[in-house]
C-alpha angles and dihedrals in degrees: 000000000000097000092053094090094046095047108038090172089071087090085075090049102058108294112117136228107225126203110192122210090258093051091050094052091042091058096037091251118149134153120253126229090256091054093048092048095049092046089065090072094049126100128204117248126228108227096184094106095038094051089061091066108106099200109087096207093049090046090051091052095047092049091051093049091046093050101037103035103026098029096087134069088231093063088109088072097057094088087066088072099062091037090055091049091049092047090052094048094049095043097243124167111317094217089056091051089052092051095044090047091054091049090049093051092058100070090035091059091050093048092052088058090049093048094048089052091050092051091046090060089067099034098047133238098298098052089037091054092048090049091051090047091052101039098032093095100019092136094060092044094051093046088049093053094049090048090051091050087057090047091243096144095160091055089055092051093046095049095047093045089050091053092054093046094047091051096046100040111015102037096033094041095048090046095051090044095050094039092049093051093044091049104039092138094051132068109239113218134171138179108274095198096077092045091050092054094049091045091055090050092050091049089054089051089050091052090051088053097044098051097058091046094050091043091054096045092045092058096072131158120030091345093066095105092045089050090050090054092046090048089053092052090046090051092054092049090048091049091056089049091050092051090050088052091048092051090052087049090055091052089049092048100041104033123009100034103017093141092068091062099039114115114209120190095209098177096051090213130150131033093311096043098116117123089222122080115214134204103214097180132034124263096250090046088053093051091046092050090046090054092048093048089051091053092054091045089054091048096049091042088058090052091050093051093046097048105035094095094050089047089051093053093043097048095038092238125129120249088237091057092048092048099041100037112019103037097055094043095053098033093055100030094121094051092044093049090052092054092052092048091055089048088058088055090052092247098133096160088068091045092050091046090056100042098039094035093054093045092050093047092052096042098044102030116021098040096050091041090055090052091053093044090051088050090055091047091050093247118136106232120157135176093255102113091177126255101284095046095044091046090052090050092049094050091046093052094043093048092048092049092051091047095054099042101100103044096240133092142200136174095266091066091053093047092054092050092049093049089051088057091048092053093047090047091052090051092056091041091063093040113102102182110140123222115289090007092123093055091050092052093050091049092048092048093051092047092049093049090049090055093046093048091049 
């Protein structure tokens, strides 16, 4: 376009910045599994009509709306956001506000992934990787912070545990099952090295969860309250250790062993099969949209936290079931769907990068960060997720590690993981423990023991 050199701002008005495959490899730029997964739900925009608008500012606005709001197959869910806000303002049914907020969070989570990828095209692979590491699970993090501000510690634990379980068992299980059935005539292989690293990180996270729980239950008797305090201090020390390990993991992923985590779409098939990677909006537009999306995620997350107990009572479902099963499924539906789509295409490295990467990020970054944020807020949150929850986490991590040990896959592996998730889901479906009930029981037990020992 001849006017492109005279009007550099046209990049913001529909002209694209293209990074070819050679340019990406020359600058060390490659797309992560999360980027590849989310791109499967995007749709290309036709700028024919927008390009006829003469006013540059208006054209810029229309292009941004077209790419950010309408550029996803989940755009049909965006109306749930204003409906949820109106329902909250006019005091409509609380369970409906909860349901609408969950639906509104689904496209917002997918758009955050899109926007971080757009910004990463300008900032380079290092900053882009750090952005993805920070914003990859922003929905869970924001919900956790609002729950901590309301002193709903159990809700934080339930939702974060549910995100890990859904990634390891539901997403990975469904992906391996569907991929195995769709590729019966092919041998499904993947690179074990990335799976090994993530499995080691998850085992470290499991250790940091097990020790505070064992430490607390091992206190017993009149020392139960002292054991609870010691468990809290141990959890904070373990959280710092986990964050140090995650920082080392980022160095390993973004610098020293980047090739293990690069996702290459060799076939170039599908809607996003082009070898060229395009920046469809400008960098500052991307930052502005990212900030706006984060604000709406925070607003809807507050609604979810405030209304989950009313929804639990209205629907006859326990808070633990809604937090562990429903929240992660709806909140990360876009990313999960992308992982399953790539499993259908026999691209298991991308699928594993999404499922294991998200689980590692939550377990080694979001969970310890919440412990430290709670410490700052004066809220006592430890890594003791209680016996049933920690046992479910341990079995999920061990089952996943055994499943991925040989570098090959078939539908039976996926079926077993999926059935494990069904059994765990059924367990929390029948559980009827209200929020903070566990802490009350422990306090009552310790007080009773103290009276008897006196």
